[in-house]
MARRO-986077 format. One line per field, with one value per residue (C-alpha): x, y, z; residue number from 0; residue in one letter. Coordinates in pm, 1 decimal. Example, Ala and Ser with C-alpha at 12.3 -4.5 7.8 and 13.67 -1.06 7.14 Angstrom:
BEGIN
east	[1230.0, 1367.0];
north	[-450.0, -106.0];
up	[780.0, 714.0];
i	[0, 1];
aa	[A, S];
END
This chain:
BEGIN
east	[20744.9, 20948.7, 20827.3, 20897.0, 20936.0, 20851.4, 21099.2, 21034.5, 20984.3, 20724.5, 20543.6, 20542.9, 20400.4, 20121.0, 20052.9, 20045.6, 19794.4, 19573.6, 19586.5, 19504.5, 19192.5, 19085.9, 19142.8, 18938.6, 18654.5, 18645.7, 18641.8, 18367.0, 18161.2, 18219.4, 18122.5, 17805.8, 17707.8, 17779.6, 17571.8, 17284.4, 17308.9, 17316.2, 17010.5, 16824.0, 16917.9, 16806.3, 16469.5, 16436.8, 16517.4, 16260.6, 15995.8, 16080.4, 16054.4, 15715.7, 15588.0, 15710.1, 15540.0, 15218.7, 15258.3, 15319.8, 15002.0, 14806.1, 14939.9, 14840.7, 14486.2, 14479.3, 14594.8, 14316.8, 14059.1, 14179.2, 14183.7, 13828.9, 13713.5, 13874.4, 13736.1, 13389.4, 13429.9, 13606.8, 13564.6, 13839.5, 14141.4, 14507.8, 14680.3, 15011.1, 15164.3, 15414.8, 15154.0, 14850.2, 14649.4, 14385.5, 14280.2, 13951.8, 13927.6, 13676.0, 13349.4, 13394.2, 13728.7, 13581.0, 13298.3, 13538.5, 13765.4, 13471.0, 13338.5, 13680.7, 13707.4];
north	[5779.9, 5466.8, 5135.9, 5036.4, 4673.6, 4555.6, 4341.5, 3973.9, 4053.4, 4323.0, 4090.3, 3817.6, 4060.8, 4160.0, 3796.0, 3705.9, 3985.2, 3868.5, 3507.6, 3619.1, 3800.1, 3486.8, 3270.3, 3509.8, 3511.8, 3132.1, 3121.0, 3384.8, 3169.0, 2863.3, 3056.0, 3182.2, 2830.5, 2695.7, 2977.6, 2887.8, 2519.9, 2612.7, 2836.9, 2556.2, 2316.1, 2569.0, 2595.3, 2214.7, 2205.7, 2479.5, 2284.9, 1967.7, 2154.5, 2300.1, 1955.2, 1803.3, 2079.1, 2007.9, 1634.0, 1702.5, 1911.4, 1643.1, 1375.6, 1585.1, 1606.2, 1228.4, 1184.7, 1413.2, 1227.2, 888.4, 1000.8, 1136.4, 812.5, 596.1, 815.7, 784.2, 407.7, 328.4, 641.6, 828.0, 634.5, 563.7, 344.1, 172.3, 179.8, -93.4, -349.0, -216.3, -232.7, 37.4, 123.4, 311.9, 604.3, 526.2, 715.7, 906.7, 1051.1, 1140.8, 1334.5, 1506.1, 1613.1, 1740.4, 1930.3, 2079.6, 2217.6];
up	[-13883.3, -13851.1, -13717.8, -13360.4, -13280.8, -12928.7, -12748.1, -12686.5, -12317.6, -12397.0, -12638.5, -12374.1, -12115.3, -12355.7, -12436.5, -12065.8, -11996.4, -12281.7, -12157.7, -11803.8, -11934.4, -12121.6, -11813.2, -11598.4, -11852.4, -11855.7, -11475.8, -11460.9, -11695.2, -11478.0, -11164.5, -11334.3, -11437.1, -11087.7, -10939.0, -11171.4, -11073.4, -10703.6, -10743.3, -10918.0, -10639.0, -10376.3, -10552.7, -10551.0, -10180.0, -10114.1, -10308.1, -10114.3, -9784.5, -9879.1, -9981.2, -9654.8, -9454.5, -9642.8, -9581.1, -9210.9, -9179.7, -9367.3, -9132.7, -8830.2, -8965.4, -9018.8, -8658.7, -8529.5, -8738.9, -8613.2, -8248.4, -8287.5, -8449.9, -8181.7, -7901.3, -8050.6, -8078.2, -7749.5, -7538.8, -7358.9, -7239.8, -7284.3, -7540.8, -7476.8, -7827.2, -7738.2, -7639.6, -7826.4, -7503.4, -7457.8, -7105.9, -7090.3, -6852.1, -6577.6, -6621.7, -6292.7, -6409.0, -6744.2, -6581.0, -6340.2, -6626.0, -6826.9, -6524.8, -6449.2, -6803.8];
i	[0, 1, 2, 3, 4, 5, 6, 7, 8, 9, 10, 11, 12, 13, 14, 15, 16, 17, 18, 19, 20, 21, 22, 23, 24, 25, 26, 27, 28, 29, 30, 31, 32, 33, 34, 35, 36, 37, 38, 39, 40, 41, 42, 43, 44, 45, 46, 47, 48, 49, 50, 51, 52, 53, 54, 55, 56, 57, 58, 59, 60, 61, 62, 63, 64, 65, 66, 67, 68, 69, 70, 71, 72, 73, 74, 75, 76, 77, 78, 79, 80, 81, 82, 83, 84, 85, 86, 87, 88, 89, 90, 91, 92, 93, 94, 95, 96, 97, 98, 99, 100];
aa	[M, S, E, I, K, F, T, E, E, E, L, K, S, L, S, D, L, S, K, K, Y, Q, D, I, Q, V, L, L, G, Q, V, S, V, Q, K, L, V, N, N, Q, R, A, E, Q, I, E, E, S, E, M, Q, L, Q, S, D, Y, A, E, N, Q, Q, K, E, R, D, L, V, K, E, L, N, E, K, Y, G, A, G, A, L, D, P, K, T, G, V, F, T, P, T, P, K, E, E, T, Q, E, I, A, A, A, E];
END
């Protein structure tokens, strides 16, 4: 059987297809790496969120402890956070509130 030589146009078409496959493989690799990086970042965000939720719950407990401590020290009342002035609740109101509960 005799040899058949492809035309320049056919060789170029084959070369173009081969290059396109190589380009796609490179892009698939880049997408895979970017996906990996994004997954790692999502995990970091998740860990940060969990830590912040834990910190929030801890801060709530500190608030409850402080309110209890201040109520034991000063009794029931209202604090104006702007001025720092604490106004005790009169004893009659305290007893009425306790009785109403």
